[in-house]
C-alpha positions in Angstrom: -21.6 -11.1 12.4 -18.8 -11.7 14.9 -17.0 -9.1 16.9 -13.7 -9.4 15.1 -15.4 -8.6 11.8 -17.3 -5.6 12.9 -13.8 -4.5 14.5 -12.2 -5.2 11.1 -15.0 -2.9 9.4 -14.3 -0.1 11.8 -10.6 -0.2 11.3 -11.1 -0.3 7.6 -12.8 3.2 7.8 -9.9 4.3 9.7 -7.6 3.1 6.9 -9.5 5.3 4.5 -9.5 8.2 7.0 -5.5 8.0 7.5 -5.2 7.8 3.6 -7.3 10.8 3.0 -5.5 12.7 5.9 -1.8 12.0 5.2 -2.1 11.2 1.4 0.1 7.8 1.9 0.8 5.4 4.3 -2.9 4.5 5.5 -2.9 1.4 2.7 -0.1 -0.2 4.7 -2.5 -0.8 7.8 -4.9 -2.9 5.8 -2.6 -6.4 5.9 -2.1 -6.0 9.7 -5.9 -5.7 10.0 -6.6 -8.5 7.8 -4.0 -10.7 9.6 -4.0 -10.0 13.1 -7.7 -8.9 13.7 -9.6 -11.0 11.2 -7.1 -14.0 11.0 -6.8 -14.1 7.3 -3.7 -15.9 5.9 -1.0 -13.5 5.0 -0.7 -14.7 1.5 -4.1 -14.0 0.9 -4.5 -10.8 3.1 -1.5 -9.2 0.6 -4.0 -10.1 -2.3 -7.1 -8.5 -0.5 -5.3 -5.5 0.3 -4.5 -4.9 -3.3 -8.0 -4.6 -4.1 -8.8 -2.6 -0.9 -6.1 -0.3 -1.7 -6.6 -0.1 -5.7 -10.4 0.8 -5.1 -9.9 3.4 -2.5 -7.0 5.0 -4.5 -9.1 5.0 -7.5 -11.7 7.0 -5.9 -9.2 9.5 -4.5 -7.7 9.7 -8.1 -11.1 10.6 -9.7 -11.6 13.3 -7.1 -8.1 14.6 -8.0 -8.6 14.3 -11.9 -11.7 16.6 -11.4 -9.4 19.2 -10.0 -6.9 18.6 -12.9 -4.4 17.2 -10.6 -3.4 14.0 -12.5 -0.9 14.0 -15.2 -2.2 11.0 -17.1 1.0 11.0 -19.5 3.0 10.4 -16.3 0.5 7.7 -15.1 1.2 5.8 -18.4 5.1 5.9 -18.4 5.3 4.9 -14.7 2.0 2.9 -14.3 2.2 0.6 -17.3 5.3 -1.1 -16.1 4.1 -1.1 -12.6 0.9 -2.8 -13.2 2.6 -5.4 -15.4 5.1 -6.1 -12.7 2.5 -6.3 -10.1 0.4 -8.6 -12.2 3.5 -10.8 -12.8 4.3 -11.0 -9.0 0.8 -12.1 -8.0 0.1 -14.5 -11.1 3.6 -16.1 -11.5 6.3 -15.3 -8.9 4.3 -15.8 -5.5 2.5 -19.0 -6.6 5.9 -20.4 -7.7 7.2 -19.9 -4.1 7.1 -23.0 -1.9 5.2 -22.9 1.3 8.3 -23.4 3.2 11.2 -21.6 1.9 14.0 -23.1 3.9 14.1 -24.8 7.4 16.8 -25.6 10.0 16.1 -27.3 13.5 15.7 -24.0 15.0 13.9 -22.1 12.4 11.7 -22.6 9.4 11.1 -19.5 7.0 7.6 -20.1 5.4 6.0 -18.1 2.5 3.6 -16.4 5.0 6.5 -15.5 7.4 8.6 -14.0 4.6 5.7 -11.9 3.3 5.0 -10.6 6.7 8.7 -9.7 7.4 9.0 -8.1 3.9 5.9 -6.0 4.9 7.2 -5.0 8.1 10.4 -3.8 6.3 8.1 -1.6 4.0 6.2 -0.3 7.0 9.5 1.0 8.6 10.7 2.5 5.5 7.4 4.1 5.0 7.3 5.4 8.8 11.0 6.9 8.1 9.7 8.5 5.0 6.7 10.3 6.8 8.8 11.1 9.9 11.3 12.9 7.7 8.7 14.5 5.4 8.9 17.8 7.2 11.9 18.7 4.9 10.6 20.4 1.6 11.2 18.4 -1.6 13.4 19.8 -4.2 11.9 19.5 -7.6 13.6 18.4 -10.7 13.4 21.1 -13.4 15.2 19.2 -16.2 12.2 17.6 -17.3 10.7 14.1 -16.6 13.1 11.1 -17.3 11.0 8.5 -19.2 13.4 5.7 -18.5 13.8 6.4 -14.7 10.1 6.7 -14.2 9.6 3.4 -15.9 12.2 1.9 -13.9 10.6 3.3 -10.8 7.3 1.8 -11.8 8.9 -1.7 -11.9 10.2 -1.2 -8.6 6.9 -0.1 -7.0 5.2 -2.7 -9.2 7.2 -5.6 -7.3 6.5 -3.9 -3.9 2.8 -3.7 -4.6 2.7 -7.5 -5.9 4.9 -8.7 -3.2 3.3 -7.1 0.0 0.1 -5.7 -1.1 1.1 -1.9 -0.4 0.5 0.7 -2.9 3.8 2.4 -2.3 2.8 5.9 -2.4 5.8 6.7 -0.1 7.9 5.8 -2.9 5.9 7.2 -6.0 5.4 10.7 -4.8 9.1 11.4 -4.2 9.8 9.6 -7.4 7.4 12.1 -9.4 8.7 15.1 -7.5 12.3 14.2 -8.1 12.2 12.7 -11.4 9.1 14.5 -13.2 9.5 17.8 -11.5 5.9 17.6 -10.5 4.3 20.0 -7.9 3.2 18.1 -4.7 -0.5 18.4 -5.3 -0.3 16.9 -8.5 2.1 14.2 -7.5 -0.3 13.0 -4.9 -3.1 13.0 -7.3 -1.0 11.3 -10.1 0.3 8.7 -7.4 -3.4 7.7 -6.6 -4.1 6.6 -10.1 -0.7 4.8 -10.3 -1.4 3.1 -6.9 -4.9 2.2 -8.3 -3.9 0.7 -11.8 -1.0 -1.3 -10.3 -2.9 -2.6 -7.2 -5.8 -3.7 -9.2 -3.6 -5.5 -11.8 -1.8 -7.3 -8.9 -5.2 -8.5 -7.7 -6.3 -9.6 -11.0 -3.2 -11.7 -10.9 -4.3 -13.2 -7.8 -7.6 -14.4 -9.1 -6.4 -17.5 -11.0 -7.3 -20.7 -9.0 -8.3 -18.6 -6.0 -11.7 -18.1 -4.4 -12.6 -14.5 -3.3 -14.8 -14.0 -0.1 -16.6 -11.1 -1.9 -19.2 -11.0 0.7 -16.4 -10.0 3.2 -14.1 -7.9 0.8 -16.7 -5.6 -0.8 -17.9 -4.4 2.5 -14.3 -3.9 3.8 -13.4 -1.9 0.7 -16.7 0.3 0.8 -15.8 1.1 4.5 -12.2 2.3 3.4 -13.8 4.2 0.5 -16.1 5.9 3.1 -13.0 6.7 5.4 -11.1 8.4 2.6 -13.9 11.0 1.9 -13.7 11.7 5.9 -10.0 12.0 5.7 -9.9 14.4 2.9 -12.6 16.7 4.6 -10.4 16.4 7.9 -7.3 17.3 6.1 -8.8 20.7 5.5 -8.9 21.4 9.4 -5.8 19.5 10.3 -2.3 20.6 9.7 -0.9 17.7 7.6 2.8 17.6 8.2 2.6 17.3 12.0 -0.3 14.6 11.5 1.9 12.8 9.1 4.8 12.8 11.4 2.7 11.4 14.2 1.3 8.7 12.0 4.9 7.8 10.9 5.7 7.0 14.5 2.5 4.8 14.6 3.5 2.9 11.7 6.9 2.7 12.9 5.9 0.9 16.1 3.5 -1.4 14.1 6.3 -2.5 11.9 8.4 -3.4 15.1 5.5 -5.1 16.5 5.2 -7.2 13.3 8.9 -8.2 13.3 8.8 -9.1 17.3 5.6 -11.1 16.9 6.5 -12.9 13.8 9.8 -14.0 14.9 9.5 -14.0 18.8 6.0 -14.5 20.1 4.9 -16.8 17.2 8.2 -18.7 17.4 7.6 -22.5 18.3 9.8 -23.9 20.8 
């Protein structure tokens, strides 16, 4: 086993730890690890990320369900549009995109570059959400809006299908604002939504593609192991300060991806 693969497994544990500690955001580290540490093609990496994110979130969702912190009626209203959209993105939309989107004498936009730039934008957005998370969320007391929840599910499904991120930083505020859910229940419900949409997106990726299960399953198990460490550690560490610090780290990672893809990797 090469050094890069061992490093990838160690970082997979840290992905789970961060997800368990801050509740969201850890999953968006999976794609950079797969691409920059393990050298996996970005298109394949976003698909693998869906499996890792979905499996890890499912374990966290089961743990929350046992504590009665999951609203399964909201999972259905939000999650079904989300999983359908994520599946369509991976099975239909992404395969239809050409490898070269457009090209000029000085710049070529490939499908892989487009996905990494979109992913960087997601990271920057998630970072800002985490940095600003210290402000308390006002709950909606008027009752859930099924139409708005379903539309939010479509948006997060597009996000998950396109870049392989679970979108918890979008789902949790939507559940608080649109469904009036308390934060603990919103986090537990979000994990189930992330799980079903991510795994549906991964299934959409299986058509005509070969999956390296020998690598993907141990990587996923490492992340699942990490989430238990993170959940335990979250009981000892103040969550909001940690989330803000992690937000700054994700912000730097997003900037690094943009610089690397547009400047460092640019051919003369």
